[in-house]
C-alpha positions in Angstrom: 161.0 118.4 23.5 157.9 117.8 21.3 159.8 115.4 19.1 161.0 113.1 22.1 157.4 113.2 23.3 156.0 112.2 19.9 158.3 109.2 19.6 157.9 108.2 23.3 154.2 108.2 23.0 153.6 104.7 21.3 156.0 103.2 23.7 154.0 104.7 26.8 150.7 103.6 25.3 152.0 100.2 24.7 153.2 99.8 28.5 150.0 101.1 29.6 147.7 98.7 27.6 149.9 96.0 29.0 149.7 97.2 32.6 145.8 97.5 32.2 145.6 94.0 30.9 147.6 92.9 33.9 145.8 95.1 36.2 149.0 96.3 37.4 149.2 100.0 36.9 151.0 100.8 40.2 153.7 98.3 39.6 154.5 99.5 36.1 154.5 103.0 37.2 157.3 102.0 39.9 159.1 100.3 37.2 159.2 103.1 34.7 160.1 105.6 37.4 163.1 103.3 38.4 164.1 102.7 34.7 163.7 106.5 33.9 166.1 107.3 36.8 168.7 104.9 35.7 168.5 106.0 32.1 169.0 109.7 33.3 172.0 108.9 35.2 175.0 110.7 33.5 177.0 107.4 33.8 174.4 105.5 31.9 174.1 108.3 29.5 177.6 107.8 28.4 177.0 104.1 27.7 173.7 104.8 25.8 174.6 105.0 22.1 178.2 104.3 22.6 179.3 102.2 19.7 181.8 100.2 21.7 178.9 98.9 23.8 176.7 96.3 22.1 173.0 96.0 22.6 173.2 92.8 24.5 175.7 94.1 26.9 173.8 97.2 27.4 170.6 95.2 28.0 172.3 93.0 30.5 173.8 96.0 32.3 170.6 97.8 32.5 168.6 94.9 33.6 171.1 94.1 36.3 170.9 97.6 37.7 167.1 97.3 38.0 167.6 94.3 40.0 164.4 92.1 40.6 162.1 95.1 40.0 161.7 93.9 36.4 159.5 90.9 35.4 160.0 89.3 31.9 157.8 92.0 30.4 159.9 94.7 31.9 163.2 93.1 30.6 161.5 92.8 27.0 160.4 96.3 27.1 164.0 97.5 28.0 165.5 95.1 25.3 163.1 96.6 22.8 163.9 100.2 23.6 167.8 99.3 23.4 167.3 97.6 20.2 165.4 100.6 18.7 167.9 103.3 20.2 164.9 104.6 22.4 166.4 103.9 25.9 167.1 107.7 26.4 163.3 108.4 26.1 162.6 106.5 29.2 161.9 109.6 31.2 159.3 110.9 28.7 157.9 107.4 28.6 157.4 107.5 32.2 155.8 110.8 32.2 153.3 109.8 29.5 152.5 106.7 31.3 151.8 108.7 34.4 149.5 111.0 32.6 147.5 107.9 31.1 147.4 106.3 34.6 146.1 109.5 36.1 143.3 109.8 33.3 142.3 106.2 33.8 142.1 106.4 37.5 140.3 109.8 37.4 142.9 111.7 39.1 144.8 114.9 38.3 147.8 116.5 39.8 147.7 120.3 40.4 150.7 122.3 41.2 150.0 125.1 43.7 152.7 127.6 43.9 151.9 130.0 46.8 153.7 133.0 48.4 153.3 131.3 51.8 153.1 127.8 53.0 149.5 126.5 52.8 147.9 124.9 55.9 145.9 121.6 55.5 142.5 123.4 55.6 143.6 125.6 52.6 145.0 122.7 50.6 141.7 120.7 51.3 139.7 123.9 50.1 141.7 124.3 46.9 141.4 120.7 46.1 137.6 120.5 46.7 137.2 123.4 44.5 139.4 121.9 41.6 137.6 118.6 42.0 134.2 120.4 41.6 135.6 122.3 38.5 137.4 119.5 36.8 135.2 116.6 37.8 138.3 114.4 39.0 140.1 113.8 42.2 142.9 116.2 42.8 146.4 115.6 44.1 148.0 118.8 45.3 151.8 119.4 44.9 152.5 122.6 46.9 155.5 124.8 46.4 156.3 128.3 48.1 157.6 131.1 45.8 157.9 134.3 48.0 158.4 136.4 44.9 154.6 136.1 44.2 154.2 138.5 47.1 150.8 136.9 47.9 148.3 134.6 46.5 148.9 131.6 44.5 149.3 130.2 40.9 147.4 126.8 40.4 148.4 124.6 37.3 146.2 121.6 36.7 146.6 120.2 33.2 145.9 122.8 30.7 144.1 125.0 33.4 146.2 127.7 34.9 144.7 130.2 37.6 147.0 132.9 38.5 145.6 134.4 41.6 149.1 135.8 42.8 149.6 139.5 43.7 152.5 139.6 41.2 150.3 138.3 38.4 147.6 140.8 39.2 150.4 143.7 39.1 151.5 142.5 36.0 148.0 142.4 34.3 147.3 145.8 35.6 150.5 147.3 34.3 149.7 146.0 30.8 146.3 147.4 30.9 147.6 150.8 32.0 150.3 150.7 29.3 147.7 150.4 26.5 
């Protein structure tokens, strides 16, 4: 996984710089998400790297599948990825691009996994606390995992806060077993 990310990083950085120059971060985000979804399709996966399919044919097919969502820069980007046998890296490129965009916009996405669904007031309180701690606007992605028994686990970048009952029980059992 790390190897794919390492290879994808220069492509993501190049697209991000272009998007900044064009002042078009959102459109590039949408384009990359679409392209990543197409590249991740199993049928497309069988064509990527197939020696019977030439680069021009694969480029034409991929661009056709994108429809009018790609401008000339997007088409050139796809052609470059295909020429360098990197089309399968589009999901990683899209992910790295989103990270760079969030950093530039001062936004961080926090994943909140709770034992019970969170109401709006709870979500606002968590977002406000994280904003104060991280100094950035926070977008929450909430999930429910009843196996946590109670509380929540929050992940935002490198920060992990495990306030779940399950996590507390596990930590307590480690202490008692020492």
